[in-house]
C-alpha positions as CSV (number, residue, x, y, z in Angstrom):
1,M,-22.2,-237.1,76.6
2,S,-25.8,-236.5,76.0
3,Q,-27.6,-233.4,77.6
4,D,-29.8,-235.9,79.8
5,N,-26.7,-237.4,81.1
6,L,-25.2,-233.9,82.1
7,R,-28.4,-233.0,83.7
8,E,-28.4,-236.1,85.8
9,E,-24.7,-235.8,86.8
10,A,-25.4,-232.1,87.8
11,A,-28.4,-233.0,89.8
12,A,-26.2,-235.8,91.5
13,V,-23.5,-233.1,92.5
14,V,-26.3,-231.0,93.9
15,R,-27.7,-233.7,96.0
16,S,-24.2,-234.6,97.3
17,V,-23.4,-230.9,98.3
18,R,-26.9,-230.5,100.0
19,R,-26.3,-233.8,102.0
20,F,-22.8,-232.4,102.9
21,L,-24.2,-229.1,104.2
22,E,-26.9,-230.7,106.2
23,R,-24.4,-232.9,107.9
24,E,-22.3,-229.8,108.8
25,L,-25.1,-228.0,109.9
26,H,-26.1,-230.9,112.2
27,A,-22.6,-231.1,113.5
28,G,-22.6,-227.5,114.5
29,H,-20.3,-226.3,111.7
30,G,-22.7,-224.0,110.0
31,E,-21.0,-220.9,111.1
32,L,-17.8,-221.9,109.7
33,V,-19.3,-222.9,106.4
34,A,-21.0,-219.5,106.0
35,R,-17.7,-217.6,106.8
36,A,-15.9,-219.7,104.2
37,A,-18.7,-218.9,101.7
38,T,-18.5,-215.1,102.5
39,R,-14.7,-215.4,102.1
40,D,-15.1,-217.0,98.8
41,A,-17.7,-214.5,97.5
42,R,-15.3,-211.7,98.2
43,V,-12.5,-213.2,96.4
44,T,-14.4,-214.4,93.5
45,P,-15.1,-211.8,91.1
46,K,-18.7,-211.3,90.4
47,A,-20.4,-209.8,87.4
48,K,-21.4,-206.0,87.8
49,P,-25.0,-205.9,89.1
50,A,-27.6,-204.0,87.1
51,A,-28.1,-200.4,88.1
52,T,-30.7,-199.8,90.7
53,P,-32.6,-196.6,91.2
54,S,-31.4,-194.3,94.0
55,P,-33.2,-194.7,97.3
56,S,-35.5,-191.7,98.3
57,P,-34.0,-189.4,100.9
58,S,-36.4,-190.9,103.6
59,S,-35.3,-194.5,103.0
60,A,-32.4,-195.6,105.4
61,P,-29.7,-197.4,103.8
62,A,-29.5,-201.2,104.2
63,T,-26.7,-202.6,106.4
64,P,-24.7,-205.4,104.9
65,A,-25.1,-208.8,106.4
66,G,-22.2,-209.5,109.0
67,R,-21.4,-205.9,109.5
68,A,-22.2,-203.5,112.3
69,P,-24.3,-200.3,111.3
70,A,-22.0,-197.2,110.8
71,K,-21.6,-194.9,113.8
72,P,-22.8,-191.4,113.3
73,A,-20.0,-188.7,113.2
74,S,-18.7,-187.8,116.5
75,A,-19.6,-184.3,117.7
76,A,-17.0,-181.6,118.2
77,P,-15.2,-181.9,121.6
78,P,-16.5,-179.6,124.3
79,P,-14.6,-176.4,124.9
80,P,-12.1,-176.8,127.8
81,E,-13.1,-175.5,131.2
82,P,-11.8,-171.8,131.8
83,E,-9.3,-171.4,134.5
84,R,-10.7,-170.2,137.9
85,D,-9.3,-168.0,140.6
86,L,-9.3,-168.7,144.3
87,F,-12.8,-167.6,144.6
88,G,-14.1,-169.9,141.7
89,N,-14.5,-167.0,139.2
90,P,-13.3,-167.8,135.8
91,I,-10.3,-166.1,134.8
92,A,-10.6,-164.1,131.4
93,P,-7.7,-165.2,129.0
94,P,-5.2,-162.3,128.3
95,P,-6.1,-160.0,125.3
96,P,-4.2,-160.6,122.1
97,P,-1.0,-158.4,121.7
98,R,-1.8,-155.0,119.8
99,A,-0.4,-154.5,116.5
100,A,2.4,-151.9,116.4
101,P,1.3,-148.6,115.1
102,P,2.3,-147.8,111.5
103,A,5.6,-145.7,111.4
104,E,4.7,-142.0,110.7
105,A,6.2,-140.6,107.6
106,P,9.1,-138.2,108.4
107,T,8.2,-134.6,108.6
108,V,9.8,-132.8,105.5
109,E,10.9,-129.2,106.5
110,I,10.3,-126.8,103.8
111,R,12.7,-123.9,103.8
112,I,11.2,-120.6,102.7
113,H,13.3,-118.1,100.9
114,P,14.7,-115.6,103.4
115,I,13.0,-112.5,104.7
116,D,15.9,-110.7,106.2
117,P,16.6,-107.4,104.4
118,V,20.4,-107.9,104.1
119,A,19.6,-111.4,102.4
120,R,17.1,-109.9,100.1
121,Q,19.4,-107.2,99.0
122,A,22.1,-110.1,98.0
123,I,19.5,-112.0,96.1
124,T,18.2,-108.8,94.4
125,E,21.9,-108.0,93.2
126,A,22.5,-111.7,92.1
127,A,19.3,-111.7,90.1
128,S,19.6,-108.4,88.4
129,P,22.0,-109.6,85.6
130,V,20.1,-112.9,85.3
131,L,16.8,-111.2,84.7
132,E,18.3,-108.9,82.1
133,E,19.8,-111.9,80.3
134,I,16.1,-113.6,80.2
135,A,14.4,-110.5,79.0
136,A,16.9,-110.4,76.1
137,E,16.1,-114.0,75.2
138,V,12.3,-113.4,75.5
139,R,12.5,-110.4,73.3
140,A,14.4,-112.5,70.6
141,C,12.2,-115.7,70.9
142,Q,10.6,-117.3,67.9
143,K,9.8,-120.7,69.5
144,C,6.0,-120.5,68.6
145,A,4.1,-118.8,66.1
146,L,3.0,-115.8,68.3
147,W,6.2,-114.0,67.5
148,E,4.8,-113.4,64.0
149,T,1.8,-111.6,65.5
150,R,3.2,-109.7,68.3
151,N,4.4,-106.1,68.4
152,Q,6.8,-106.7,71.3
153,A,7.7,-109.5,73.7
154,V,6.9,-108.9,77.4
155,P,9.5,-110.4,79.7
156,G,8.3,-109.0,83.1
157,V,9.5,-106.2,85.4
158,G,10.6,-105.6,88.9
159,T,13.2,-106.9,91.3
160,A,13.7,-109.4,94.1
161,R,13.8,-106.9,96.9
162,A,10.4,-107.4,98.5
163,G,10.3,-111.2,97.7
164,I,6.8,-111.1,96.1
165,A,6.0,-112.1,92.6
166,F,2.5,-111.5,90.9
167,I,2.1,-113.7,87.8
168,G,-0.6,-113.4,85.3
169,E,-1.8,-115.1,82.1
170,A,-0.4,-113.3,79.1
171,P,0.2,-109.7,77.8
172,G,-2.9,-107.8,76.4
173,A,-3.1,-105.1,73.7
174,D,-1.5,-102.3,75.9
175,E,1.4,-104.5,77.2
176,D,2.1,-105.7,73.5
177,R,2.3,-102.3,72.3
178,L,4.6,-101.0,75.3
179,G,6.5,-104.3,76.0
180,E,5.8,-104.1,79.8
181,P,3.4,-106.4,81.8
182,F,0.1,-105.1,83.3
183,V,0.0,-101.5,82.1
184,G,-3.5,-101.4,80.8
185,R,-6.7,-101.0,82.9
186,G,-5.9,-104.3,84.6
187,G,-2.4,-103.3,85.4
188,Q,-3.5,-100.0,86.8
189,L,-5.9,-101.8,89.2
190,L,-2.9,-104.1,90.3
191,D,-0.9,-101.0,91.0
192,R,-3.5,-99.6,93.2
193,I,-3.8,-103.0,95.2
194,I,-0.2,-103.0,95.7
195,K,-0.1,-99.5,96.8
196,A,-3.2,-100.0,99.2
197,M,-1.1,-103.0,100.8
198,D,1.9,-100.6,101.3
199,E,-0.3,-97.9,102.7
200,A,-1.9,-100.3,105.1
201,R,1.4,-101.6,106.1
202,L,0.4,-105.2,105.7
203,I,4.1,-106.0,105.7
204,P,5.9,-103.7,108.1
205,G,9.1,-102.6,107.0
206,V,8.8,-103.9,103.5
207,P,8.0,-101.1,100.9
208,L,5.6,-102.4,98.2
209,N,5.6,-101.0,94.6
210,R,6.5,-102.0,91.1
211,Q,10.2,-101.6,91.7
212,T,10.2,-103.8,94.8
213,V,8.1,-106.7,93.6
214,F,8.1,-108.6,90.3
215,I,5.3,-108.7,87.8
216,G,5.3,-111.1,84.9
217,N,3.2,-113.8,82.8
218,V,3.2,-117.3,82.0
219,L,3.1,-116.3,78.4
220,H,5.5,-113.5,77.1
221,C,3.7,-112.7,73.8
222,R,0.2,-111.7,73.3
223,P,-2.3,-114.3,71.9
224,P,-4.5,-113.0,69.1
225,E,-7.6,-111.5,70.3
226,N,-6.5,-112.2,73.7
227,R,-7.6,-115.8,73.6
228,V,-6.5,-118.5,76.2
229,P,-2.8,-119.6,75.6
230,L,-2.4,-122.9,73.8
231,P,-0.7,-125.7,75.6
232,F,2.1,-125.6,73.1
233,E,2.7,-121.9,73.5
234,V,2.8,-122.3,77.3
235,Q,5.2,-125.2,76.9
236,Q,7.4,-123.0,74.9
237,S,7.3,-119.8,76.8
238,S,7.0,-120.9,80.5
239,P,10.6,-122.1,81.1
240,F,11.5,-118.3,81.0
241,L,9.1,-117.6,83.9
242,H,10.7,-120.6,85.8
243,R,14.0,-119.4,85.3
244,Q,13.0,-115.9,86.5
245,L,11.4,-117.3,89.7
246,E,14.6,-119.3,90.3
247,A,16.7,-116.1,90.2
248,L,14.2,-114.1,92.2
249,Q,13.9,-116.6,95.3
250,P,10.6,-115.0,96.3
251,R,8.8,-115.7,99.6
252,I,5.5,-115.5,98.1
253,V,4.2,-116.2,94.5
254,C,0.7,-114.7,93.9
255,C,-1.2,-116.4,90.9
256,L,-3.5,-113.8,89.1
257,G,-6.1,-115.9,87.5
258,K,-6.8,-119.5,86.7
259,T,-4.3,-119.9,83.7
260,A,-1.3,-119.0,85.9
261,A,-2.6,-121.1,88.9
262,E,-3.3,-124.2,86.6
263,H,0.3,-123.9,85.2
264,L,2.3,-123.3,88.4
265,L,0.3,-125.8,90.6
266,G,-0.4,-128.4,87.7
267,S,-4.1,-128.4,88.7
268,K,-7.3,-128.2,86.8
269,A,-9.5,-127.3,89.9
270,S,-11.9,-124.2,89.9
271,L,-10.2,-120.8,90.9
272,A,-12.7,-120.7,93.8
273,S,-11.6,-123.9,95.1
274,M,-7.8,-122.8,95.0
275,R,-8.4,-119.6,96.7
276,G,-7.7,-119.3,100.5
277,K,-5.0,-122.1,100.4
278,V,-1.3,-121.9,100.7
279,Y,0.7,-124.3,98.4
280,P,4.6,-124.9,98.7
281,F,6.3,-123.9,95.5
282,H,10.2,-124.3,95.2
283,G,11.1,-122.5,98.5
284,A,8.1,-120.1,98.4
285,K,4.6,-120.1,99.3
286,L,2.0,-119.7,96.4
287,I,-1.6,-118.3,96.7
288,V,-4.3,-117.8,94.1
289,T,-6.5,-114.8,93.5
290,Y,-8.6,-113.4,90.8
291,H,-7.1,-111.5,87.8
292,P,-7.4,-107.7,87.9
293,A,-9.4,-108.0,84.7
294,A,-11.9,-110.3,86.3
295,V,-12.3,-107.7,89.1
296,L,-13.0,-104.8,86.5
297,R,-15.9,-106.9,85.0
298,N,-17.2,-107.9,88.4
299,P,-16.5,-105.3,91.2
300,E,-17.9,-107.7,93.9
301,L,-14.7,-109.4,93.6
302,K,-12.7,-106.6,95.4
303,R,-13.4,-107.8,98.7
304,P,-12.1,-111.4,98.2
305,V,-9.0,-110.0,96.4
306,W,-8.3,-107.9,99.4
307,E,-8.8,-110.9,101.7
308,D,-6.2,-112.8,99.6
309,M,-3.8,-109.8,99.9
310,Q,-4.0,-110.0,103.8
311,L,-3.4,-113.8,103.5
312,L,-0.4,-113.0,101.4
313,A,1.0,-110.6,104.2
314,R,0.4,-113.1,106.9
315,E,2.0,-115.8,105.2
316,Y,4.9,-113.6,104.1
317,Q,5.9,-112.9,107.6
318,T,5.9,-116.6,108.7
319,D,8.0,-119.5,107.9
């Protein structure tokens, strides 16, 4: 069939469809024809239309034919009317329940070593052979290199009678020569401090002297040139001190200087910040004051040291 014949036949079909539609429209069936055409258009796949530029924000979207325009989103429902009392006043809602307060941590009672003279005498008798045994171990100790440069090891002196222990840093030249702690100028000042406490009767009924208190050091051998003890030296020597304190059961431990305080408290704070406070220490109370050697270099420290001794006496007499 030629192209001309195809065109004539297609034109005849179009004319036939047009006449059919005109007859239907005149008969009042136009709405049915339109719906059928719309249904057929939805079922019949169409080619994807070409992309069109997005409308500007100001332009309103077109509404498809045969569809109602979209309704705006409904607003939030109004809040419910509050309940009212007999007089028309609104009734306030009940407050939310309060959270239960956090449980308090249980109070830990710290038992301080006894003050009773009979109990102190029993502790003194039990501690005496232990202190002698530790002193012998200290004199024979070779755990660090300090034993090669020392003249004598210095284990500590005194008893548990008063229940007070003064702990310094390390022996000096005089202590290294005599084998006894705090016997140089600094030790003589410590003796005068203890004597002044006794004469002032800061602790009534408790005699205070080198025989009733304990005097020792963290380190038991003199470091060369009186340098600050090295951590390894303290690690090797300090267990002797801890065993001595365990046997002595003191009520008060008084740290003389920063090195003793840092070791026993495990703190790197300044000495000034550690003073004036009371720390629990294995059944004892611990306070910090200046080393007698520091007082010799700076006499203005005498007053704060005496204040610390008054604090020591007050804490000694209370649990």
